[in-house]
Structure formats: C-alpha cells, structure tokens
matplotlib code that plots the C-alpha trace (Angstrom):
import matplotlib.pyplot as plt

x = [168.3, 168.3, 169.6, 172.8, 173.5, 173.0, 175.4, 178.0, 177.9, 178.0, 181.6, 182.9, 185.2, 188.5, 191.7, 192.2, 188.8, 189.1, 192.6, 191.1, 188.3, 190.8, 192.9, 189.9, 188.8, 192.2, 192.2, 188.8, 190.0, 193.2, 191.2, 188.7, 191.4, 193.2, 190.1, 189.6, 193.3, 192.9, 189.7, 191.1, 194.4, 192.4, 190.0, 192.8, 194.8, 191.7, 191.9, 195.6, 197.5, 197.4, 195.0, 197.8, 198.8, 195.1, 194.8, 198.1, 196.9, 193.6, 195.2, 197.8, 195.1, 193.0, 196.1, 196.8, 193.3, 193.4, 196.8, 195.6, 192.4, 194.3, 197.0, 194.5, 192.5, 195.5, 197.1, 193.7, 193.1, 196.7, 196.8, 193.0, 193.2, 196.4, 195.7, 197.2, 200.7, 201.5, 203.2, 200.8, 201.2, 201.8, 201.6, 204.4, 202.9, 199.7, 201.6, 203.9, 201.0, 199.7, 203.0, 203.0, 199.4, 200.3, 203.4, 201.6, 198.9, 201.3, 203.4, 200.6, 199.1, 202.5, 203.3, 199.9, 200.4, 197.3, 199.0, 202.2, 204.5, 205.4, 201.8, 200.9, 203.6, 202.5, 199.0, 200.2, 201.9, 198.8, 198.3, 201.1, 199.0, 196.3, 198.9, 200.1, 196.6, 196.0, 199.3, 198.2, 194.8, 196.5, 198.9, 196.1, 193.9, 196.9, 197.5, 193.8, 193.4, 196.7, 195.4, 192.0, 193.5]
y = [34.6, 31.4, 33.4, 34.5, 31.0, 29.7, 32.3, 31.4, 27.8, 28.5, 28.8, 29.8, 27.4, 26.6, 27.4, 23.8, 23.5, 26.8, 25.8, 22.5, 24.2, 26.6, 23.7, 21.8, 24.9, 25.5, 22.0, 22.4, 25.6, 24.0, 21.1, 23.5, 25.8, 22.8, 21.8, 25.4, 25.5, 22.3, 23.4, 26.7, 25.1, 22.5, 25.2, 27.4, 24.4, 23.2, 26.3, 26.9, 23.5, 20.1, 17.6, 15.5, 18.5, 19.1, 15.4, 15.5, 18.6, 16.9, 13.6, 15.4, 17.5, 14.5, 12.6, 15.6, 15.8, 12.0, 12.2, 15.0, 13.2, 9.9, 11.5, 13.4, 10.2, 8.0, 10.5, 11.0, 7.4, 6.7, 9.6, 9.5, 5.8, 6.2, 5.9, 8.7, 8.2, 5.6, 5.9, 5.8, 3.0, 4.2, 1.4, 2.1, -0.1, 1.9, 5.1, 4.1, 2.5, 5.8, 6.7, 3.3, 3.9, 7.4, 6.2, 3.3, 5.6, 8.2, 5.5, 3.8, 7.2, 8.3, 4.8, 4.7, 8.1, 9.4, 12.3, 14.4, 13.6, 17.2, 18.3, 15.5, 16.7, 20.3, 19.2, 17.4, 20.6, 22.6, 21.9, 24.4, 27.1, 26.2, 26.3, 29.6, 30.9, 29.7, 31.4, 34.7, 34.3, 33.6, 36.5, 38.9, 37.7, 38.2, 41.7, 42.7, 41.3, 43.1, 46.4, 45.9, 45.5]
z = [120.7, 118.7, 115.7, 117.5, 118.7, 115.2, 113.8, 116.4, 115.4, 111.7, 110.7, 107.3, 105.4, 107.1, 105.6, 104.6, 102.9, 101.1, 99.9, 98.7, 96.8, 95.3, 94.1, 92.6, 91.0, 89.4, 88.2, 86.6, 85.0, 83.7, 82.2, 80.6, 79.3, 77.8, 75.9, 74.7, 73.5, 71.6, 69.9, 68.9, 67.6, 65.6, 64.3, 63.0, 61.7, 59.8, 57.5, 57.2, 57.5, 55.9, 57.3, 58.9, 60.9, 62.1, 62.9, 64.8, 66.8, 67.7, 68.6, 70.7, 72.4, 73.1, 74.6, 76.7, 78.1, 78.7, 80.3, 82.7, 83.6, 84.2, 86.3, 88.4, 89.0, 89.8, 92.1, 93.9, 94.2, 95.6, 98.1, 99.0, 100.1, 102.1, 105.8, 107.9, 108.9, 106.2, 103.1, 100.1, 97.7, 94.2, 91.7, 89.4, 86.7, 86.7, 86.7, 83.8, 81.9, 80.8, 79.2, 77.4, 76.2, 74.9, 73.2, 71.6, 70.2, 68.9, 67.3, 65.7, 64.3, 62.9, 61.5, 59.8, 58.3, 60.2, 62.0, 62.0, 64.8, 65.3, 65.4, 67.7, 70.2, 69.8, 70.6, 73.7, 74.7, 74.6, 78.3, 78.8, 77.2, 79.9, 82.7, 81.6, 81.5, 85.0, 86.1, 84.7, 86.3, 89.7, 89.3, 88.5, 91.3, 93.8, 92.5, 92.7, 96.2, 97.4, 96.1, 97.8, 101.3]

ax = plt.figure().add_subplot(projection="3d")
ax.plot(x, y, z, "-o")
ax.set_aspect("equal")
plt.show()
C-alpha cells in the first residue's frame, strides 16, 4: 500500500524541466562538437598547410570556444539573476567586452605574423559545423520519434 502512495507522489520530469535539460544537453553537445571540429581542422591542417594557417585555425577555434563559453555564462548570469516580472539588466559593456577582447587577440596575432587572418576567421566559424551537426542530430531524432509513434 505504501508503494502505491509513493508511486503516485513521484512524478516524472515536467515539460519545463525536460525542455531545460534538453537545452543544456544541446549546449554541451555544441560545445563538445566545436572542440572536436577544431581538433580535426588543426590536425588536418598540420599536415597539409603552412604553420600560420594551422596556428590561425587553432587560435580561431580557441576564440570560438571562449566566445561560446563567455556568451553562455553572461546570458545565464543576466537572466538567472533577474527577478520575475522585471526586465533583466544586460551590462552592455560586459557584453561588448568579449568582442573587444577577441578583436584585440586577432589583431595582435595577425600583426605579429603568428597566424593567418583568413585561417583565424575560418577557425572561429567552426562553431557553425557544430551547430550544423546539432541540427542534423535534432532532425534525425525528430524523424525517429515520429516513426515510433
């Protein structure tokens, strides 16, 4: 009798918590896939391209990972601290600071001749490969779930 009462009290995840877990899982996969894309691009480039291209891909990939992490953390802190019913404060200076940091690092690396500008920009775009992989993963999951029902 106690088991039936416990089973009634136990509830599965709500729609909101399930959606929140899915979003966090997707963010983790995008972060991981970005790191994998950077590693693959740098590994291939090490064998077929000049060292400045490889350094640019590595720098751009590191900046993309840094940018993704910083953006996620700043948005979470802004919206997580906002009381219900009030507009969240978004420190424009903090939000724009990450662009200034990225621009300064890219400028310094190119100016010092340590990395190719095109390769650095390509490395920063590797996050698009991760987003594409996540989109394909979500599409496949949607199709499989539809066929199961």
